[in-house]
C-alpha positions as CSV (number, residue, x, y, z in Angstrom):
1,M,100.9,71.9,83.0
2,K,98.0,72.8,84.5
3,T,98.1,71.4,89.0
4,L,94.3,71.0,89.1
5,D,94.2,68.5,85.8
6,H,95.2,66.2,88.8
7,W,92.4,66.8,91.1
8,K,89.4,67.9,88.3
9,S,87.7,64.7,88.0
10,R,88.5,63.6,92.0
11,F,86.3,66.4,92.9
12,S,83.9,66.7,90.0
13,A,82.4,64.4,91.0
14,I,79.1,64.8,93.5
15,P,78.5,63.2,96.1
16,S,82.0,61.6,97.0
17,T,84.0,60.3,99.4
18,I,87.7,60.5,100.6
19,E,89.0,57.6,102.6
20,C,91.5,58.7,105.0
21,S,93.6,56.5,107.1
22,E,94.2,59.4,110.0
23,M,92.0,62.1,111.0
24,R,93.2,64.8,113.6
25,I,90.8,66.9,115.8
26,L,92.6,69.4,117.5
27,T,92.1,72.7,119.6
28,C,93.5,75.8,118.9
29,R,96.4,75.5,121.4
30,D,99.3,74.7,119.9
31,H,101.1,72.8,122.9
32,E,98.1,70.8,123.2
33,P,98.4,66.5,121.4
34,P,95.0,66.0,119.0
35,V,92.0,65.4,121.3
36,F,91.0,62.5,119.0
37,V,92.9,60.7,116.7
38,G,91.6,57.9,114.3
39,P,90.3,56.4,110.6
40,G,87.6,58.5,108.6
41,Q,86.2,59.3,105.5
42,I,85.1,63.0,104.0
43,G,82.1,63.1,102.2
44,I,81.1,65.8,99.6
45,K,77.6,65.9,99.7
46,S,77.2,69.1,97.4
47,S,79.0,72.2,95.5
48,T,78.4,74.0,99.2
49,T,78.8,71.1,101.9
50,A,80.8,68.2,102.8
51,E,81.5,66.1,106.3
52,F,83.4,64.4,107.6
53,K,82.8,61.2,110.3
54,V,85.9,59.8,112.7
55,F,86.4,56.9,114.3
56,A,88.9,57.7,116.9
57,Q,90.2,56.9,120.3
58,P,90.5,59.9,122.7
59,P,93.8,60.2,124.2
60,H,92.2,62.2,127.0
61,G,89.4,60.5,127.6
62,E,86.7,61.7,129.8
63,R,88.4,65.2,129.4
64,A,87.9,64.8,125.6
65,I,84.0,65.1,125.9
66,E,84.3,67.9,128.2
67,K,86.3,69.9,125.7
68,I,83.1,69.5,122.6
69,I,80.6,70.7,125.5
70,L,83.4,73.3,126.0
71,A,83.4,74.5,122.5
72,Y,79.5,74.4,121.7
73,A,79.3,76.7,125.2
74,N,82.0,79.0,123.6
75,P,81.6,79.7,119.9
76,Y,83.2,82.4,120.0
77,E,86.4,81.9,122.2
78,I,88.7,80.9,119.6
79,V,90.9,78.7,121.9
80,D,88.4,76.8,122.8
81,Q,87.0,75.6,118.9
82,F,88.4,72.4,117.0
83,R,90.0,72.2,113.8
84,L,90.0,68.8,112.0
85,F,93.2,67.6,109.7
86,A,92.8,64.9,107.7
87,T,95.7,61.9,106.1
88,D,94.0,60.2,102.7
89,Y,95.5,56.7,101.5
90,E,97.6,58.7,98.6
91,G,99.3,60.3,101.3
92,T,98.5,64.4,100.8
93,E,97.2,65.8,103.6
94,W,94.0,67.8,103.8
95,A,93.7,71.3,106.8
96,C,89.8,70.8,106.9
97,G,89.4,74.6,108.9
98,W,87.2,75.1,111.7
99,T,84.4,72.5,113.3
100,V,82.4,71.7,116.1
101,P,82.6,67.5,116.2
102,R,79.0,65.3,117.3
103,L,79.5,62.9,119.4
104,E,77.2,60.2,117.9
105,N,78.2,57.0,119.3
106,R,80.5,56.2,122.1
107,S,81.8,52.9,123.5
108,A,85.0,51.0,124.5
109,A,86.1,51.0,121.1
110,G,86.1,54.3,120.8
111,A,84.3,57.1,119.4
112,L,82.2,57.7,116.6
113,L,82.5,61.5,115.7
114,S,81.0,63.5,112.7
115,G,80.6,67.5,111.9
116,W,80.6,69.5,109.2
117,I,83.5,71.5,106.8
118,T,83.9,74.4,104.6
119,S,86.6,73.9,102.8
120,L,89.8,71.7,102.0
121,A,93.7,72.5,101.6
122,A,96.4,71.1,101.0
123,H,100.6,71.5,100.4
124,V,101.4,69.5,97.3
125,T,104.8,69.0,95.8
126,A,105.3,66.6,92.7
127,P,105.7,66.4,89.5
128,W,102.5,67.2,88.0
129,V,102.9,70.5,89.4
130,S,103.1,73.8,87.5
131,T,106.6,75.1,87.8
132,E,104.6,78.8,86.6
133,S,104.3,81.3,89.4
134,G,100.3,81.5,89.3
135,V,97.0,80.1,90.3
136,E,94.7,78.3,88.7
137,L,90.8,78.4,88.9
138,V,88.4,75.8,88.0
139,F,84.5,77.0,88.3
140,Q,81.6,73.8,88.5
141,P,79.5,74.0,87.1
142,G,80.6,76.2,84.4
143,F,78.9,79.8,82.9
144,Q,79.1,81.4,80.3
145,L,81.5,84.0,79.0
146,P,81.8,86.4,75.5
147,M,85.3,84.5,74.4
148,E,87.2,85.5,71.6
149,S,87.9,82.5,69.9
150,Q,85.4,79.3,69.4
151,M,85.5,76.0,70.0
152,L,84.2,73.6,67.3
153,T,82.8,70.1,68.1
154,V,82.3,67.6,65.2
155,H,80.1,64.8,65.5
156,S,80.1,61.5,62.7
157,I,79.7,57.8,61.8
158,G,82.1,56.7,59.8
159,A,83.3,59.3,57.0
160,E,80.6,60.9,57.3
161,E,79.2,63.9,59.2
162,I,76.5,64.2,60.7
163,Q,76.8,67.4,62.8
164,R,78.5,69.9,64.2
165,S,78.4,72.6,66.4
166,W,80.0,75.9,68.5
167,K,80.7,77.5,71.7
168,M,82.5,80.0,73.9
169,G,85.9,78.7,74.1
170,K,89.4,80.7,75.1
171,H,89.7,84.8,75.8
172,T,93.3,85.6,76.8
173,L,93.3,89.1,78.9
174,K,96.4,90.8,79.4
175,L,96.4,92.9,82.0
176,L,98.4,94.4,85.2
177,G,101.3,92.5,84.1
178,S,99.8,89.3,84.2
179,Q,98.1,87.0,81.1
180,I,94.5,85.9,82.2
181,E,93.7,83.3,80.2
182,F,89.6,81.9,80.0
183,F,88.6,78.8,78.3
184,L,86.0,75.7,78.3
185,E,87.1,72.3,78.0
186,P,85.6,70.2,75.8
187,E,82.8,67.5,77.4
188,E,83.5,69.6,80.4
189,D,81.0,71.5,82.8
190,A,83.5,74.0,84.4
191,L,84.8,77.1,83.2
192,W,89.3,77.6,83.9
193,V,91.0,80.9,85.4
194,I,94.3,81.0,84.8
195,A,96.5,83.7,85.3
196,N,100.3,84.3,86.3
197,T,101.6,86.6,89.2
198,S,102.7,89.9,88.2
199,N,104.0,92.9,91.1
200,D,100.2,94.1,90.8
201,L,98.7,90.5,90.6
202,P,100.5,88.5,93.9
203,H,100.1,85.5,95.6
204,P,97.8,85.6,98.1
205,N,95.8,88.4,96.3
206,L,95.0,86.7,92.8
207,E,93.2,83.9,93.3
208,N,90.4,85.7,95.3
209,W,90.6,89.0,92.7
210,L,90.1,87.2,89.4
211,S,86.3,86.1,90.6
212,E,85.2,89.3,91.8
213,P,84.6,91.3,88.6
214,L,83.0,88.0,87.6
215,R,80.0,88.5,90.6
216,V,79.7,92.0,90.1
217,L,79.4,91.8,86.0
218,L,77.2,88.7,86.2
219,G,75.0,89.3,89.4
220,Q,75.8,86.1,90.6
221,L,77.8,84.7,93.7
222,I,80.5,83.0,91.4
223,F,83.3,81.4,93.6
224,P,86.1,79.0,92.2
225,R,85.2,75.4,93.7
226,L,89.2,74.3,92.7
227,V,91.7,76.4,93.4
228,A,95.7,76.3,92.4
229,R,98.5,78.4,94.0
230,N,101.2,77.5,92.2
231,F,104.1,78.6,93.9
232,G,106.7,78.2,90.4
233,D,109.2,76.1,92.6
234,G,107.3,72.9,91.9
235,S,104.9,72.8,95.1
236,A,101.4,74.6,95.2
237,H,98.5,75.3,97.6
238,V,95.5,73.3,96.4
239,W,91.6,73.8,97.5
240,V,88.2,72.6,97.4
241,R,85.9,75.5,98.5
242,P,82.2,75.8,98.4
243,S,80.7,76.7,94.6
244,P,77.2,78.4,95.4
245,R,74.0,77.1,93.3
246,A,72.7,80.1,90.9
247,F,70.5,82.3,91.7
248,Q,67.1,82.5,89.8
249,N,65.7,86.1,88.7
250,A,68.8,88.1,89.7
251,S,69.8,89.7,87.1
252,I,69.5,93.5,88.6
253,A,72.2,92.5,90.5
254,S,74.3,92.4,86.9
255,L,76.2,95.1,86.2
256,I,76.6,93.8,82.2
257,R,72.7,93.4,82.3
258,S,72.0,96.4,83.1
259,E,73.5,97.8,79.5
260,I,71.5,97.8,76.5
261,V,73.1,94.7,74.0
262,P,76.6,94.9,75.7
263,T,79.2,93.5,72.9
264,P,82.0,91.2,74.3
265,T,84.5,93.8,74.0
266,R,82.1,96.2,76.5
267,F,82.2,93.4,78.8
268,W,86.0,92.8,79.2
269,D,86.6,96.4,79.5
270,L,84.4,96.2,82.7
271,Y,86.2,93.7,83.9
272,A,89.5,94.7,83.4
273,A,88.2,98.3,84.8
274,L,86.9,96.5,88.1
275,L,90.3,94.1,89.0
276,T,92.2,97.0,88.2
277,L,90.8,99.2,90.9
278,I,90.2,95.8,93.3
279,A,93.8,95.2,92.5
280,K,94.8,99.5,93.5
281,G,92.9,99.0,96.2
282,K,94.4,99.9,99.6
283,N,93.1,98.7,103.4
284,E,94.2,100.9,106.6
285,Q,97.6,99.9,106.6
286,G,98.1,100.4,102.7
287,L,98.7,97.1,101.9
288,P,96.4,95.4,99.2
289,N,93.0,94.2,100.5
290,F,92.8,90.1,100.8
291,E,89.4,90.7,101.8
292,T,86.8,91.2,99.0
293,N,86.3,94.4,97.9
294,R,83.2,96.9,99.0
295,I,82.5,97.2,95.6
296,T,82.4,93.0,95.1
297,R,80.6,92.9,98.7
298,F,77.7,95.3,97.6
299,Y,76.8,93.1,95.0
300,E,76.9,89.8,96.4
301,E,74.2,91.6,99.1
302,I,72.0,92.8,96.1
303,V,72.3,89.3,94.6
304,Q,71.0,87.6,98.0
305,A,68.6,90.6,98.3
306,S,67.1,89.7,95.0
307,Q,66.1,86.4,96.5
308,G,64.0,87.7,99.7
309,S,60.8,90.2,100.1
310,R,60.5,93.4,97.7
311,W,61.0,95.4,101.2
312,V,64.4,93.9,101.5
313,L,65.8,94.7,98.1
314,C,64.4,97.8,98.1
315,M,66.3,98.5,101.4
316,T,69.2,96.7,100.1
317,L,69.6,98.8,96.9
318,A,69.3,101.9,98.6
319,S,71.4,101.3,101.2
320,V,74.5,99.9,98.3
321,A,73.5,103.5,96.2
322,E,74.8,105.4,99.1
323,G,77.5,103.3,100.3
324,L,78.6,103.6,96.5
325,A,77.7,107.9,96.5
326,R,80.4,108.1,99.4
327,A,83.1,106.2,97.9
328,L,82.7,108.7,95.0
329,M,83.0,111.7,97.6
330,T,86.3,113.6,97.2
331,P,87.4,115.4,100.3
332,D,85.6,118.2,98.2
333,D,82.5,116.8,97.6
334,R,82.1,116.4,101.2
335,T,82.7,120.2,101.6
336,S,79.1,121.5,103.5
337,D,77.3,124.0,102.1
338,F,77.6,126.2,105.1
339,T,80.5,128.0,107.0
340,E,81.9,127.1,110.2
341,S,81.0,130.0,111.5
342,E,77.1,130.1,110.4
343,I,77.0,126.6,112.2
344,Q,78.5,128.1,115.4
345,N,76.4,130.9,115.2
346,L,73.2,128.5,114.8
347,K,74.3,126.5,117.6
348,D,75.1,129.8,120.0
349,T,71.2,130.1,119.3
350,I,70.4,126.9,120.3
351,Q,72.1,126.8,123.7
352,S,70.9,130.8,124.7
353,W,67.4,129.5,123.5
354,Q,65.1,129.0,126.8
355,G,63.3,126.0,126.7
356,S,63.2,122.1,126.8
357,D,66.7,120.8,127.3
358,E,65.8,117.6,125.4
359,L,64.6,119.7,122.5
360,K,67.7,121.3,122.7
361,A,69.5,117.9,122.7
362,R,67.6,116.9,119.9
363,M,68.6,120.1,117.8
364,F,72.4,119.8,118.5
365,S,72.6,116.4,117.2
366,S,70.6,117.4,113.4
367,I,73.3,120.2,113.5
368,A,75.9,117.6,113.9
369,Y,75.1,116.9,110.3
370,L,75.6,120.0,108.8
371,G,79.7,119.7,108.7
372,D,79.2,117.7,106.0
373,K,77.4,117.6,102.6
374,S,74.7,115.1,102.4
375,V,74.4,112.2,99.6
376,G,71.4,113.8,99.0
377,K,72.8,116.9,97.8
378,F,76.1,114.9,95.7
379,M,73.5,113.0,93.8
380,T,71.7,116.4,92.6
381,E,75.2,117.4,92.5
382,L,76.3,114.2,89.8
383,G,72.8,115.1,87.9
384,K,73.8,118.5,86.8
385,R,77.1,116.5,85.7
386,G,75.2,114.0,83.5
387,V,75.8,110.7,85.5
388,L,72.0,111.0,87.2
389,E,68.9,111.3,85.7
390,S,65.5,112.6,87.8
391,Q,64.3,109.5,88.1
392,H,67.5,107.9,90.0
393,Q,67.4,111.2,92.6
394,I,63.3,110.7,93.3
395,A,63.5,106.8,93.4
396,W,66.1,107.2,95.6
397,K,64.6,110.0,98.2
398,T,61.2,108.6,97.9
399,V,62.2,105.1,98.2
400,R,64.8,105.2,100.9
401,N,62.6,107.6,103.4
402,K,60.0,105.1,103.1
403,V,61.5,101.5,103.5
404,M,64.4,103.0,106.2
405,H,61.8,104.1,108.6
406,G,59.9,101.1,108.8
407,N,57.7,101.4,106.4
408,L,56.6,98.3,104.1
409,V,56.6,98.4,100.2
410,S,53.5,96.7,98.6
411,P,54.3,92.5,98.2
412,W,52.8,92.4,94.9
413,G,54.1,95.2,93.2
414,T,52.7,98.2,91.9
415,K,53.6,100.4,88.9
416,E,55.4,103.1,90.6
417,E,57.2,101.1,93.1
418,D,58.1,98.8,90.3
419,E,59.4,102.0,88.4
420,H,61.4,103.3,91.8
421,I,63.0,99.6,92.1
422,I,64.3,99.5,88.3
423,A,65.5,103.1,88.7
424,L,67.5,102.2,92.0
425,G,68.6,99.1,90.1
426,D,70.4,102.1,86.9
427,L,71.4,104.1,90.0
428,V,73.5,101.6,91.6
429,H,74.9,100.5,87.8
430,R,75.7,103.7,87.1
431,L,77.5,104.8,90.3
432,T,79.6,101.5,90.0
433,R,80.9,102.2,86.3
434,E,81.8,106.0,87.7
435,L,83.8,104.4,90.2
436,I,85.4,102.2,88.3
437,G,86.1,104.9,85.4
438,A,83.9,103.3,83.0
439,N,81.4,106.1,82.8
440,I,79.6,105.0,79.4
441,Q,76.0,105.6,80.3
442,Q,74.0,103.8,78.3
443,K,70.2,104.5,78.5
444,T,67.7,102.6,79.8
């Protein structure tokens, strides 16, 4: 039994509309009644955008309009912002998140308001809700993954077969105490991912963690369109979330494309390594990270930078490489090449020097960095270990020193700059594989 079977057809059509018997616009002040109440509709315009319209009676009269003005004037003051709740004609109550309503029209009969919303969430209890604790994700539109089982489609006229075709069907991964299934359904432009919870893959983290490795591996902003968090007692939280479009020419952000002819087994080994690192990571409080893992965020930035200028792409790749290298550095790796006494002697020498105080201050500022090993020196050591090659270090030092100080790169590309960008991309991927323990480097 899949909870999202009940919702999939309803939200697969774009554009689509949800008619609501009542919509309520509230502030974050819990003691206050709704500012606006009335019937309306939610319009899903695309996979990333949705809006609402409501014809409402403002219980507060003129004060309601003042609250809208206050929300626009204080966008960072959370208690002045609005939340939207809607009840559709099936009786489902949707939490529509934060919004700032626009007053489109006003008369003695009421006020017509509209605004944008980012997601829809509902708590449901029904016979069609899964009774297993776990999550269901539906990605629309779907995308190709290397599946272990193929799906056969046969077309026939009467008893005569005229065509048969195969496409990827299903893959099952057992990891961290959970069984994770990836599969396509016939005639559906959607990919399903279903997994049960475990001690290592618990609620509410699991629904976010499962798609993070896909963003790193495929180099796309892959987020599920529909999400069900099944609690195992016949109830579930259901979301309709933004699902960004596929980006063109973003292969430099794909970990799997950085390898020559990767096998399906290699893809799933990397997925498992990434998911394990993400699930085992802890925040400053020692708790599992609900927020996106740092590695995933790095790759999201590369995806978006790949759609911009070459200068932005160079800055992003160089910065990501530095961030990944720092994440790899152990306390021993951070140990300076200079002793504390050597650094202190240098400070004493500069302090006793009779000269410009401003120059002294600049020198002391530079000395502050001598207590830790530089990222550049650490990359040199990675080269000695065989993790990196000389072109990676040369590209990083050359490009970083250039672009980080405001020097532009060629907008049309030169042979030398293209080689540096390719080397930077490979540098990022090698550091990533080293971080996740999948350091089988493939020559490129």
